[in-house]
Every structure is written in structure tokens, then in C-alpha cells.
C-alpha positions in Angstrom: -19.1 25.5 24.4 -20.4 23.6 21.4 -24.1 22.5 21.9 -25.9 19.3 20.3 -27.6 20.4 17.3 -30.3 18.4 18.8 -30.4 19.5 22.3 -30.4 22.6 24.3 -28.1 21.5 27.0 -24.9 19.4 26.8 -23.3 17.3 29.4 -19.1 17.8 29.9 -16.7 15.1 29.4 -13.1 14.4 30.2 -10.7 14.6 27.4 -10.1 10.8 27.3 -12.3 9.0 24.9 -15.5 8.2 26.2 -16.7 4.6 26.0 -20.3 5.8 26.1 -19.9 7.2 22.6 -20.0 3.8 21.1 -23.8 2.6 21.8 -24.1 -0.5 23.9 -20.3 -1.3 24.2 -20.5 -2.6 27.8 -23.4 -4.9 27.5 -23.8 -5.6 23.9 -21.3 -8.7 23.5 -22.8 -10.0 20.2 -20.9 -10.2 17.1 -21.9 -7.6 14.4 -23.6 -9.9 12.3 -26.4 -7.7 11.0 -25.6 -4.0 10.3 -27.6 -1.3 8.2 -27.1 -1.5 4.3 -24.2 0.1 3.1 -26.3 2.5 1.5 -27.1 4.1 4.8 -23.5 4.3 6.0 -22.0 7.7 5.6 -23.0 10.8 3.5 -23.4 10.2 -0.2 -21.3 12.8 -1.0 -19.0 13.5 -4.0 -15.7 11.5 -4.7 -13.6 14.8 -4.0 -15.5 15.3 -0.7 -14.9 11.9 0.3 -11.2 12.4 0.4 -11.4 15.7 2.3 -9.7 15.5 5.7 -11.6 15.3 8.9 -10.9 18.9 10.0 -13.0 20.1 7.1 -16.1 18.1 8.3 -15.3 19.5 11.9 -15.7 22.7 10.4 -18.7 22.3 8.3 -20.3 21.0 11.1 -19.5 24.0 13.6 -18.7 26.8 11.3 -19.7 29.3 14.1 -16.9 27.9 16.9 -14.0 28.6 14.5 -11.5 31.3 15.2 -11.2 34.0 12.2 -7.2 32.6 11.7 -5.1 30.1 9.8 -5.2 27.6 12.7 -8.6 26.5 12.1 -7.4 22.8 11.6 -5.8 22.6 14.9 -8.5 24.2 16.5 -10.8 21.6 14.4 -8.7 18.9 16.2 -9.4 20.1 19.6 -13.2 20.4 19.0 -13.0 16.5 17.6 -11.0 15.6 20.6 -13.0 17.3 23.4 -16.4 18.0 22.0 -17.2 15.3 19.4 -15.2 12.2 20.7 -16.3 12.7 24.1 -20.2 13.1 23.7 -22.4 10.3 22.2 -24.8 12.7 20.6 -22.3 14.8 18.8 -20.4 11.6 17.9 -23.7 10.5 16.0 -24.6 13.6 14.5 -20.8 13.8 13.2 -20.9 10.4 11.9 -23.8 11.3 9.7 -22.2 13.9 7.8 -19.3 12.0 6.9 -18.5 10.3 3.5 -17.8 6.4 3.4 -13.9 7.1 3.4 -14.1 9.9 6.1 -16.4 7.6 8.2 -13.5 4.7 7.8 -10.8 6.7 9.0 -13.3 8.4 11.7 -13.9 4.6 13.1 -10.2 3.4 13.3 -9.3 7.0 15.1 -12.0 6.4 17.5 -10.7 2.9 18.1 -7.3 4.1 18.8 -8.6 6.4 21.4 -10.4 3.7 22.9 -7.4 1.4 23.0 -5.6 4.1 24.7 -8.3 4.3 27.5 -8.6 0.9 27.9 -5.1 -0.5 27.7 -1.9 0.2 29.8 1.0 1.5 27.8 -1.0 2.6 25.0 -1.5 6.2 25.8 2.2 6.4 26.3 3.0 4.8 23.1 0.5 7.1 21.2 2.1 10.4 22.8 5.7 9.3 21.8 4.6 8.3 18.4 2.9 11.6 17.8 6.2 13.3 18.3 7.9 11.0 15.9 5.4 10.5 13.4 7.0 12.4 10.7 10.4 11.2 11.3 10.2 7.5 12.0 10.5 4.6 9.5 8.9 1.9 11.8 5.8 0.2 10.2 3.4 -0.3 13.2 0.2 0.3 14.2 0.7 3.2 16.7 3.1 5.0 13.9 0.3 5.0 11.2 -2.5 5.9 13.5 -0.4 8.9 15.1 0.5 9.9 11.2 -3.4 9.3 10.0 -4.3 11.5 13.0 -1.9 14.4 12.1 -2.7 14.2 8.6 -6.7 14.5 9.2 -6.0 17.7 11.3 -3.4 19.6 9.4 -3.4 18.5 5.6 -4.3 21.5 3.3 -6.5 20.3 0.3 -5.7 23.6 -1.7 -2.3 22.5 -2.5 -1.6 22.3 -6.5 1.7 20.9 -6.7 0.3 17.5 -5.3 -3.0 15.8 -5.2 -3.3 15.9 -1.5 -6.5 13.8 -1.7 -4.5 11.0 -3.0 -1.6 11.2 -0.3 -4.7 10.8 2.1 -6.4 8.1 0.5 -3.3 6.4 0.8 -2.3 7.1 4.4 -6.2 5.8 5.2 -5.7 2.5 3.8 -2.4 1.8 5.2 -4.0 2.8 8.6 -7.3 0.6 8.1 -4.9 -2.7 7.3 -2.6 -2.2 10.7 -5.9 -1.3 12.5 -7.4 -4.6 11.3 -4.3 -6.4 12.4 -4.1 -4.7 15.9 -7.9 -5.4 16.3 -7.7 -9.1 15.6 -4.5 -9.8 17.7 -5.8 -7.8 20.9 -8.9 -10.0 20.4 -7.2 -13.4 19.9 -5.1 -12.5 22.9 -7.8 -11.7 25.2 -9.9 -14.8 24.1 -6.9 -17.3 24.4 -4.5 -16.1 27.3 -6.7 -13.4 29.1 -7.5 -9.7 29.6 -4.3 -7.2 28.9 -3.4 -4.9 31.4 -6.1 -2.5 31.6 -6.7 1.1 33.0 -10.4 0.3 33.7 -11.1 -3.4 33.8 -15.0 -2.4 34.4 -15.5 -1.7 30.8 -14.5 -4.9 28.7 -14.2 -4.0 24.7 -16.2 -5.4 22.2 -13.7 -5.8 19.2 -16.7 -6.1 16.8 -18.6 -2.8 17.3 -17.7 0.7 15.9 -15.4 -0.8 13.3 -15.0 0.3 9.6 -17.6 -1.5 7.5 -15.1 -3.0 4.9 -13.0 -3.9 7.9 -9.4 -3.6 6.3 -10.3 -2.2 3.0 -11.1 1.5 2.9 -13.2 1.6 -0.4 -13.7 -1.4 -2.7 -13.8 -0.4 -5.9 -13.3 3.0 -5.3 -13.5 4.0 -9.0 -16.8 3.3 -9.2 -19.8 6.2 -8.5 -22.0 6.2 -5.6 -24.7 5.3 -8.3 -22.6 2.6 -9.4 -22.3 0.9 -6.2 -25.6 2.0 -4.4 -28.5 2.6 -6.3 -31.2 0.3 -6.8 -32.4 -3.4 -5.6 -32.1 -6.7 -6.7 -34.9 -7.7 -8.6 -35.6 -11.0 -6.9 -34.7 -12.4 -3.7 -35.2 -15.6 -1.9 -37.2 -16.1 1.2 -35.6 -18.6 3.2 -38.4 -19.5 5.3 -41.3 -19.5 2.8 -38.6 -21.0 0.2 -39.8 -19.2 -2.6 -38.4 -16.6 -5.1 -40.0 -13.3 -4.2 -39.8 -9.8 -6.5 -38.0 -7.1 -4.6 -40.9 -4.8 -5.7 -43.4 -7.0 -4.1 -41.4 -6.6 -0.7 -41.2 -3.0 -1.1 -45.0 -2.5 -1.0 -45.3 -5.0 2.0 -42.6 -3.5 3.9 -42.0 0.0 2.6 -38.4 -0.6 1.6 -35.9 -3.4 0.3 -35.1 -5.9 3.5 -31.6 -6.6 4.5 -30.3 -9.5 2.5 -27.2 -12.0 2.6 -25.6 -12.1 -0.7 -23.8 -15.7 -1.4 -20.7 -15.9 -3.5 -20.1 -19.5 -4.8 -19.2 -21.2 -8.0 -20.9 -24.0 -9.9 -20.6 -23.5 -13.4 -17.8 -26.0 -14.2 -20.0 -28.8 -12.6 -23.0 -28.2 -14.6 -24.7 -31.3 -16.0 -25.4 -30.7 -19.8 -29.0 -30.7 -20.6 -30.1 -31.8 -17.1 -32.4 -29.4 -15.3 -34.0 -29.2 -11.8 -37.8 -27.9 -11.3 -37.9 -26.8 -7.9 -40.9 -25.6 -6.1 -41.0 -22.0 -5.3 -38.7 -21.0 -8.3 -40.1 -20.0 -11.3 -37.7 -21.1 -13.7 -35.9 -24.4 -14.3 -32.2 -24.6 -12.8 -29.3 -26.3 -14.2 -28.3 -29.4 -12.4 -24.8 -29.8 -11.2 -22.6 -32.7 -9.6 -20.9 -30.6 -7.3 -24.0 -30.1 -4.7 -27.7 -30.5 -4.0 -29.8 -27.9 -4.8 -33.0 -28.5 -2.9 -30.7 -29.5 0.3 -28.9 -26.1 -0.2 -32.3 -24.4 0.1 -32.9 -26.3 3.4 -29.2 -25.5 4.9 -30.1 -21.7 4.3 -33.2 -22.5 6.5 -30.9 -23.1 9.2 -28.8 -20.1 9.2 -31.7 -17.9 10.5 -31.5 -15.3 7.6 -34.7 -14.0 6.2 -33.8 -13.1 2.7 -30.9 -14.5 0.5 -29.4 -13.5 -3.0 -28.4 -16.7 -4.4 -27.9 -16.6 -8.1 -29.6 -19.9 -9.1 -32.6 -18.6 -7.0 -32.5 -15.2 -8.1 -31.5 -14.8 -11.4 -33.3 -16.4 -14.4 -31.4 -19.6 -15.6 -33.3 -21.5 -18.1 -31.5 -20.4 -21.1 -33.3 -22.8 -23.4 -36.9 -21.4 -22.5 -36.0 -18.0 -21.7 -38.7 -15.5 -22.2 -38.0 -11.9 -23.3 -39.1 -10.8 -19.7 -36.7 -13.0 -18.2 -33.8 -12.2 -20.6 -34.0 -8.7 -19.8 -34.0 -9.1 -15.9 -31.2 -11.6 -16.3 -29.1 -9.2 -18.5 -29.7 -6.3 -15.9 -28.7 -8.3 -13.1 -25.6 -9.1 -14.5 -24.9 -5.8 -15.3 -25.7 -4.6 -11.8 -23.8 -6.7 -9.8 -22.1 -4.1 -8.0 -25.3 -2.7 -6.9 -26.6 -6.0 -5.6 -23.5 -7.0 -3.7 -22.7 -3.5 -2.0 -26.3 -3.3 -0.8 -26.2 -6.4 0.9 -26.1 -6.5 4.8 -23.8 -9.2 4.4 -21.6 -11.3 1.7 -20.6 -14.8 2.3 -18.0 -17.0 0.4 -19.5 -20.4 0.3 -16.4 -22.8 0.3 -18.0 -26.0 -1.0 -14.7 -27.9 -0.5 -13.6 -26.8 3.1 -14.8 -29.4 5.9 -13.8 -27.3 8.9 -11.8 -24.3 10.1 -9.3 -25.8 12.6 -6.3 -25.7 10.7 -7.1 -21.9 9.8 -7.9 -21.1 13.1 -4.3 -22.3 14.1 -2.8 -20.1 11.4 -4.5 -17.1 12.5 -3.6 -17.8 16.0 0.1 -17.5 14.9 -0.2 -14.7 12.7 -2.3 -12.7 15.7 0.5 -13.2 18.0 3.4 -12.9 15.5 2.1 -9.3 14.8 1.7 -8.6 19.0 5.5 -9.4 19.4 6.5 -6.6 17.0 4.1 -3.8 18.3 5.4 -3.5 21.8 2.4 -4.4 23.7 2.7 -4.5 27.2 1.8 -8.2 28.3 0.2 -9.9 31.3 1.9 -10.6 34.6 1.0 -14.0 34.7 0.1 -16.4 32.1 2.3 -17.6 29.0 4.3 -15.2 27.1 3.5 -13.9 23.4 6.8 -15.8 22.3 5.7 -19.0 24.2 2.3 -18.7 22.5 4.1 -18.7 19.2 6.0 -21.3 20.0 2.8 -23.7 21.1 1.0 -22.6 18.1 4.2 -22.9 15.9 3.6 -26.9 16.4 0.0 -26.8 15.3 0.3 -25.2 11.9 1.7 -28.3 10.0 -0.5 -29.8 6.8 -4.0 -28.8 8.4 -7.0 -28.8 6.3 -7.0 -25.0 5.9 -10.7 -24.8 4.4 -9.5 -22.2 1.8 -7.1 -24.8 0.7 -6.0 -28.3 1.4 -2.2 -29.0 1.7 -1.1 -32.6 1.3 2.1 -34.6 0.7 2.3 -33.9 -3.1 0.0 -30.9 -3.6 -1.6 -27.8 -2.5 -5.4 -27.7 -3.8 -7.3 -24.3 -3.8 -10.9 -24.3 -2.9 -12.4 -23.9 -6.2 -14.0 -20.5 -5.3 -10.6 -19.0 -5.5 -10.3 -20.2 -9.0 -13.8 -18.6 -10.2 -14.1 -15.7 -12.2 -17.4 -14.5 -11.2 -16.2 -15.0 -7.6 -13.2 -12.3 -8.3 -16.0 -9.8 -9.1 -18.0 -10.4 -6.0 -14.9 -10.3 -3.6 -13.7 -7.1 -5.0 -17.0 -5.6 -4.6 -17.4 -6.8 -0.9 -13.8 -7.6 0.4 -15.5 -7.9 4.0 -16.8 -11.5 3.2 -17.5 -13.9 5.7 -16.2 -17.4 5.0 -18.4 -20.5 5.2 -17.4 -24.1 4.8 -19.8 -27.0 2.9 -21.5 -27.3 6.2 -22.8 -23.6 6.2 -20.5 -23.0 9.4 -18.6 -19.8 9.6 -15.2 -18.9 10.5 -14.8 -16.3 13.2 -11.9 -14.8 15.0 -13.7 -14.7 18.5 -17.3 -15.1 19.6 -17.7 -11.2 19.1 -15.5 -10.8 16.1 -16.3 -12.4 12.9 -13.7 -12.8 10.5 -13.8 -11.3 6.8 -11.4 -12.1 3.9 -10.2 -8.6 4.2 -8.7 -8.9 7.6 -7.1 -12.4 6.7 -5.3 -10.5 4.0 -4.4 -7.6 5.9 -2.9 -9.9 8.7 -0.7 -11.9 6.2 0.6 -8.8 4.5 1.6 -7.1 7.6 3.3 -10.1 9.4 5.9 -10.2 6.8 9.2 -9.6 8.7 12.5 -9.0 7.3 15.6 -11.0 8.4 19.0 -10.4 6.9 17.3 -8.0 4.1 15.0 -10.8 3.2 11.5 -11.5 3.9 11.3 -14.4 6.8 9.7 -17.6 5.4 6.5 -18.3 7.3 6.3 -22.0 9.1 4.5 -24.6 8.2 0.5 -23.9 7.1 1.2 -20.1 7.4 3.2 -20.6 4.6 0.7 -22.8 2.7 -2.1 -20.0 3.2 0.3 -17.4 2.1 1.0 -19.1 -1.2 -2.8 -19.5 -1.7 -3.5 -16.1 -1.4 -0.8 -15.2 -3.8 -1.6 -17.8 -6.2 -4.9 -16.6 -6.4 -4.1 -13.2 -6.4 -6.4 -12.4 -3.2 -3.5 -11.1 -1.7 -3.9 -7.9 -3.6 -7.5 -7.6 -2.5 -6.6 -4.4 -0.5 -4.9 -2.8 -3.4 -6.9 -3.4 -6.6 -7.6 -1.4 -9.9 -9.6 -2.1 -13.2 -6.2 -3.5 -14.9 -5.5 -5.5 -11.9 -9.0 -7.2 -12.1 -8.6 -7.9 -15.8 -5.3 -9.2 -15.2 -6.2 -11.6 -12.4 -9.4 -12.4 -14.3 -7.4 -13.9 -17.4 -6.2 -16.8 -15.3 -9.5 -17.7 -13.8 -12.2 -20.3 -14.7 -15.1 -18.9 -16.8 -16.8 -21.2 -19.2 -17.5 -18.2 -21.6 -18.3 -14.5 -22.2 -15.6 -13.6 -19.4 -16.2 -9.6 -19.5 -19.8 -10.0 -18.3 -18.2 -11.7 -15.0 -15.9 -8.6 -14.3 -17.4 -5.9 -16.0 -19.8 -4.7 -12.8 -16.6 -4.3 -10.6 -14.6 -2.9 -13.3 -17.4 -0.3 -13.9 -18.0 -0.7 -17.6 -21.4 -2.2 -18.3 -22.9 0.1 -20.8 -21.3 -1.9 -23.8 -23.1 -4.7 -22.9 -25.6 -6.6 -25.1 -26.3 -10.4 -24.9 -25.7 -10.3 -28.6 -22.0 -9.4 -28.6 -19.9 -11.4 -30.8 -18.0 -13.7 -28.4 -15.9 -14.9 -31.0 -13.9 -11.7 -31.6 -12.1 -11.4 -28.4 -8.9 -9.2 -27.6 -7.0 -11.5 -25.2 -10.5 -13.1 -24.0 -12.2 -9.8 -23.7 -14.3 -8.3 -26.4 -12.9 -5.4 -28.1 -16.0 -3.4 -27.3 -15.3 -3.9 -23.5 -11.5 -3.1 -24.0 -12.4 0.0 -25.7 -15.0 1.3 -23.2 -12.5 0.4 -20.4 -10.0 2.6 -22.2 -12.5 5.2 -22.8 -13.3 5.6 -19.1 -10.0 5.3 -17.5 -7.3 6.2 -20.1 -4.7 4.4 -22.2 -2.6 4.5 -19.0 -4.9 2.4 -17.2 -4.0 -0.5 -19.7 -0.7 -0.2 -21.0 1.0 0.8 -18.0 -0.3 -2.3 -16.1 2.1 -5.0 -14.9 4.3 -6.1 -17.7 4.5 -9.8 -18.7 7.2 -12.0 -18.9 8.1 -12.5 -22.9 10.5 -14.6 -24.1 11.8 -12.5 -26.9 13.6 -15.2 -28.9 10.9 -18.0 -28.6 7.6 -16.4 -29.6 5.0 -18.3 -31.2 4.6 -18.2 -34.8 1.5 -17.9 -36.8 1.2 -20.5 -40.1 2.7 -17.3 -42.1 5.6 -17.8 -39.8 5.1 -14.4 -38.4 5.3 -13.9 -34.5 1.8 -14.1 -33.2 0.3 -11.3 -31.0 0.5 -11.6 -27.1 -0.9 -8.6 -26.0 2.3 -7.2 -24.3 0.9 -3.8 -24.0 -2.2 -5.0 -22.4 -3.0 -6.2 -18.6 -3.4 -10.0 -19.2 -1.9 -13.1 -20.5 -0.7 -16.3 -20.3 2.8 -15.5 -18.6 1.9 -12.4 -16.6 3.0 -12.5 -13.1 0.0 -11.4 -11.4 1.2 -12.4 -7.6 1.9 -8.6 -7.3 1.0 -5.4 -8.5 2.6 -2.3 -8.2 1.5 0.3 -5.6 -0.2 3.3 -7.1 2.3 5.5 -5.9 1.5 8.0 -8.6 -1.7 8.9 -8.0 -0.3 12.1 -5.6 0.8 13.7 -8.8 -0.9 15.5 -11.8 0.1 12.8 -14.4 -1.3 13.6 -17.8 -0.7 11.2 -20.9 1.6 12.0 -23.5 -0.4 13.2 -26.6 0.8 10.5 -28.6 -0.9 7.7 -26.7 -4.4 8.7 -27.7 -3.9 7.6 -31.1 -2.4 4.1 -30.5 -4.8 1.6 -31.7 -5.7 -1.6 -30.1 -6.4 -4.3 -32.5 -8.6 -7.3 -32.1 -5.7 -9.6 -31.6 -4.3 -8.0 -28.8 -1.6 -6.0 -30.6 -1.3 -2.2 -30.4 -0.3 -0.1 -33.7 1.4 2.8 -32.9 1.9 5.7 -35.2 3.4 8.1 -33.0 5.4 8.0 -29.9 7.2 9.9 -27.4 10.6 8.1 -27.4 12.7 8.9 -24.2 16.0 7.1 -24.9 17.3 4.8 -27.7 19.7 1.8 -27.3 21.6 2.9 -30.4 22.3 6.6 -29.4 24.6 8.1 -27.2 23.0 10.1 -24.1 25.1 12.5 -22.3 22.8 13.1 -19.2 21.5 9.9 -17.0 18.0 9.6 -16.1 17.6 7.4 -12.9 14.4 5.4 -13.1 12.9 2.2 -11.5 12.4 -0.6 -13.8 9.9 -3.3 -13.7 10.8 -6.2 -16.2 13.7 -7.8 -18.2 16.8 -7.8 -16.3 19.5 -8.4 -18.5 22.4 -8.6 -15.9 20.4 -11.3 -13.5 21.0 -14.3 -15.9 24.4 -14.8 -17.1 24.4 -15.1 -21.0 20.8 -14.4 -21.5 20.0 -10.7 -21.3 16.3 -11.9 -21.7 15.5 -14.5 -19.2 16.0 -12.4 -15.8 13.1 -10.5 -14.5 13.1 -8.4 -11.4 12.5 -4.9 -10.0 15.5 -2.8 -10.6 16.1 0.6 -8.6 18.1 3.6 -9.5 19.1 2.5 -12.8 20.4 4.9 -15.6 17.3 4.4 -18.2 20.2 4.9 -21.3 22.7 2.3 -19.8 19.7 -0.1 -19.2 18.8 0.0 -22.7 22.2 -0.5 -23.9 22.8 -3.5 -21.9 20.6 -5.7 -24.2 23.6 -5.6 -26.8 22.8 -4.8 -30.2 18.9 -5.0 -30.0 16.6 -2.2 -30.7 15.2 -1.0 -27.5 13.2 2.0 -26.7 12.0 3.9 -23.6 8.5 5.1 -24.5 6.7 7.9 -22.3 3.1 7.3 -21.3 2.5 9.6 -18.6 4.5 12.9 -17.2 4.5 15.8 -15.3 6.8 18.0 -13.7 7.4 15.7 -10.7 7.3 12.3 -12.2 7.4 10.1 -15.3 5.9 6.6 -16.2 6.5 4.7 -19.6 7.3 1.6 -21.3 10.3 -0.3 -22.8 10.0 -1.9 -26.0 12.4 -4.3 -27.7 12.1 -4.7 -31.6 12.3 -8.4 -32.7 11.9 -7.7 -36.4 11.8 -4.4 -38.0 8.4 -2.6 -37.2 7.5 -5.6 -34.7 8.2 -5.0 -31.0 7.1 -6.3 -27.7 6.9 -4.7 -24.0 9.5 -6.3 -21.9 9.3 -3.6 -18.7 7.5 -0.6 -17.6 10.0 2.3 -15.8 9.0 5.4 -13.8 11.0 8.1 -12.2 9.7 10.0 -9.0 11.6 13.0 -10.4 11.6 15.8 -13.6 12.7 14.2 -16.6 13.2 16.0 -20.0 9.7 16.1 -22.0 10.1 14.3 -25.3 8.0 15.5 -28.4 6.1 13.0 -30.3 7.7 11.8 -33.7 6.0 9.8 -36.3 6.6 6.0 -36.5 5.0 2.7 -37.7 5.3 0.0 -35.0 3.2 -3.0 -33.9 3.5 -4.1 -30.6 2.7 -7.8 -30.4 
């Protein structure tokens, strides 16, 4: 028997998950509004340890109880179920050893066992899915949690043919999304209809306790290091009660550490009134006036929230540029560079939507999505009261043209709240996708009284409710469709699957008055290049060349060149004054015609892909063009090839629009690469390798528009071995 590390004796428990393992589960019915700062969640270990399976954490904590055999993962599963889950002290100790990603996985598995103990039919469903986890094609909560459980207690991290840490990361990510949907849907059902049939009705579940810190998101900006995310504090905080800006060093001297604070994400720059300033008591600099909201009234509204300290940019970052002292200039530069630290360390982050009047419409949409999700999960319903289908019908009558808060549909247009158009807000929500939503009256949107709503939860619920009817996605009804459109149009629907290139692509279309790189560099993780004096006039696709070069140095060329391709009208490219086609940055992850509504899932992270050696010599010019002096050409449209290369292609589809091979655009699967290139007629079209390994290949499709001038028209990939092509010297300029 395993003993507590902090006690000499231990009380035995049943195999079934013990509800005492979560502190205050029975009595605490408050929403989880205030948590420990994220610096205190999980163990700050390496990124590699972060993606180790849970059985390794069990083995590290209790090495003396492991058998000298190859069944260590299986034995660790037994320890985890019978000695860790069932005992509050062991569980607390185990949590303290886990990395953030491991902790998130642990918490959704705990929740799965809690639901099995609570609800009738859940344990039986879990038992069935554990047998079918490896063979079922179903996308359901039980299937993915069963797969996660099996993977956490069987995965061999020493395999060299695949990157097992990426396989586990992808499964954890999917399981968190479905867990968020199940949690919200069960909470909404019980709040509206009543408790589901329970094995033990004496112990109610608080859906807001014991859940992952970022809710539906596994690890925001997972490419950032622990130091980039967590080291340090803001320079200033706003003391809500005293209504004054306070140096955090002073607070640390008084309290011993930085106090918990709420970070407010909002937008104001486009409404700035030129050359008008406010001198506000308690703020040591002038604040720019704006025509959108009253700044003194905002300070008064913050007092009514009950918060003690707030990070609010107008009050905590020096704003008075005309009178900026050298000291304040340094603080401003440092704070802009450390947005990742400021937002990650906040106890809570909110999005203040100034155009939102209320949440009635959004609540109706969430109700419909929740019951629609439950309909496809096989939940055992109550014997009395309305059925799930009946509730869906009733909510269907309510979801027509409401003011949703996040957007406001009318008879003629759908108007997004301007927060969803802000470039700075994009960075902030990427850093903290668990943002709460607040309307103009500082009223929060909650799922239930004990389960606050976060943006990541709403995105997960939307993405997991896409039903397929006759091979096509089912169209959402009424305002559900409007909300889905709003999230897609703003790019927020990709919030749970972001990458540095995706942030740049989405950022290109967002509002920013100037110096766009500053607004995203902290989330991307490229800040060392930044100086206040950088030349903003010389930009590569609205981003400074120094920023693009620094990003390439950190993440490699593939992060840029294999990003989502843009739609290119090859026959109608804009010309410069000399009659030559203008650069459009077709190889870079931003541009006017780029379809940023959907990003490719990174299925290739499981492979040990390496860049083709020629790619390191490709030069990104200030115009956004890429000069290529050598390339691994896999196929060429004017050459005959005998052996097919079967690939997936995302981009130009010559057979989609009759008579116009350049106009079509789609995802094309199981395509012979050689035949695809030939389908563009007499045009010279090339397939060029960017990344390769023995199990996969990724590359781009380039079309020549003039001798030596090309544009990217597609990307391709093959989940199979393809012939390796040596680099050959060329002289190309890809516009």
C-alpha cells in the first residue's frame, strides 16, 4: 500500500473516484472567479517533460512501488486509480508534481471519473468505449476521454520513428475541447431542466471546480518558454479602491509578493481624439481622450466590480508620448515587450466589449448549442420534464436576430464588436483564450451561476457542434449561424489551434494604427529585435523586415513558407510603374486575399520533419518577395513522370471552375502531384520540397507568370515516403 508522503498512515478508499478528492466540492457553490496566479499552477518543468505521459509522473512520485518488469505503465494506471484519485492528500501531492499540460490532462480525466461516479449510464458508457477506443471512428466525449486515458498509461516516449510527445499533445488538445463541451452542456441541462439521473444525488457537482486553468485550450501559445510566459510582474497596477496607479515594487514591499490582478483587454485607439488629453487624479501621465467611452466613469465602474487591482493599459502603461520622459519611455517599451508575462500571470483576464448591451441573445445560442451537443452524446435523460429534442425546438424559436453582444445582426448586416477587429486584442486573446466576456455595463456572461463562460469554451462548443448531414456540414439555425460566422470572420474560431504564422496572418487584417509588429510580437515570442526607433516605413507585408527575420530565426523557414496559401489571380496581378508585377508576398503568411477563416491542423508535428537544405538560402526581400537561388524541385509540369506521387493539395483547383484553371480554390485529397501540375495547361508549374522525412513530405506549388517570376498557388503534403530531390541552382523571384 502506498503511503502519503506527508503522513504515516493512509485511509483506504473504494476504486470509484472519491468526491472528497476535490476540496469543497459539496459545499462550495461559488463560481471559480479567483484562482491562483498561473505561475503557481503545475510544475515549471521543461517542454519535453510537459508532454510526457501521466504514467511517468506516477512512476517518478512512487518509484519504490513499481515492479521490475515492462508493465510499469499498466501498474502506474492501477496506482493512479486506486491510490491517487481516491485519496485527497495523494491527489494534491500528485498535482504539485505535474507540468501545466499534464495537469490539464489530469483534470479532465478526474472530471470523467467524477461524471462516472455521479451520473447513471456514464460508467457503462466509459467501460464500452475503453474497449472500442482504438477502433471507433466516433467523435464523442467518452471515446476521446477513453483514448486519452489509454494513451496516458501506455504511451512509450522512447520511440524514435514518431514524435510521441506531439501525438499525446494532439489527443490532449482534442479531449480538452470535448470535455469543455460536456461540462457546459451538462451544467446548462441541470440549470434549465433539472438534475440528470444520478447514482448518488446527495453530492451535487460544482462544474466550475477542478477544471483545466485555460478551460478548452490546452496550452496557449505553446511555443513560448516558461520564462517568456511567467517570469516577472507588470511594472504598474491600478489600485481600484484608491483609484491610483501603483508601482508593483511598492506592492511587493508591502505584501511580500505581487497581488492577484485582473487584466482588461479592450480597444480604444481608433477613437483617439487627436491632441486632446485627460489629466486624471491618481495617474502620473496624461491619458489620450477618446470618443468611445468616458475614462473617469470607467475608473468608477471598476470600483463596482469588487476587484482590488487591475491591469488597464491607459492607467498602467505611460501614454503621454509628447511629454514622455526617458524613464517612462523605457517602462513603456518594456511593458509592450512583456505582454505575454502580464496576461499569463493575471488571475483573470476579461474582454470588455463596449458595443455589447446584454447577453440575452448569446445565452439563447449557448443553450441551443449545449442541448444540440448532448443530443449526440447518448446522455440518459430524466424520466420527467422536457426532452432534449423538445428543448432544442423551443430554443430554436428564440435564436433569431438577437443582439448577441459579440456581434449585432440586423436586417442588412452583421456588425462585429470592434474588440474582434483589434490587433492588440488578438494578441491578448491568444495569450489568454480563457477570457471572460464583459459588456459595456461591466456585466459578465456566465453559463450558470457556478460556471463562468470563457471565450475558449464558446469556441469549443461551436466547433464540436458541426453536424454532418448527407456528407455536408449542417447549417446552423438563426443566430447560431450568426455567431459561428462572427467567430470565423474574425479568425477567433482558430483560437484553440494557433501558431505564430496564424497570428501574423490574422493580424494582417486587423485594425492597428501603426507599428503592427508591436501588437503581436509578445504572443509570437519574438521581441529581442524591438526598439522604439525601428524604421516603420520599411515593412514586409506590414511587418518590419527585422521582425520577420527574427521570427524565421526562431521557428525556421517552414513556419513562413508553409503557412496557409493565399488566393492569387495569376492573370490579373497588379503592376508597378514599370509594368512589372507587384510583390504580393505569396510565400508569406499574410496578404489581402488570404483565406484566414481556417488553418491547417498541424498533423505533421508527429513526424521528425527537417527542412530541405536549399530553403535556408531563400532570401526574404523587403517587398515581401522571396528570392530563390536553389530548390528541391519534386515535379515540373512540362516533364513526363512515370511514378505517381499521391498528395493532398490546398490551393488552386484547375478543375473546379470550367474554362478557368486559376479561379478554383479548395482542399484536394489523393491527387497525383504530376497530373495536378499538368492540369494548368502550358503554364510552367513546379512542386518544391520545403520539409521532408521518411514518413512525410511538405512543399509548395509555384507557377511562373514571367521568366524568373513566380507566385505560390498552393501547398501540398504527403503522409508517406516520397523520393528525395537534391537541390538544383535556379534564379527565381517568388512574388
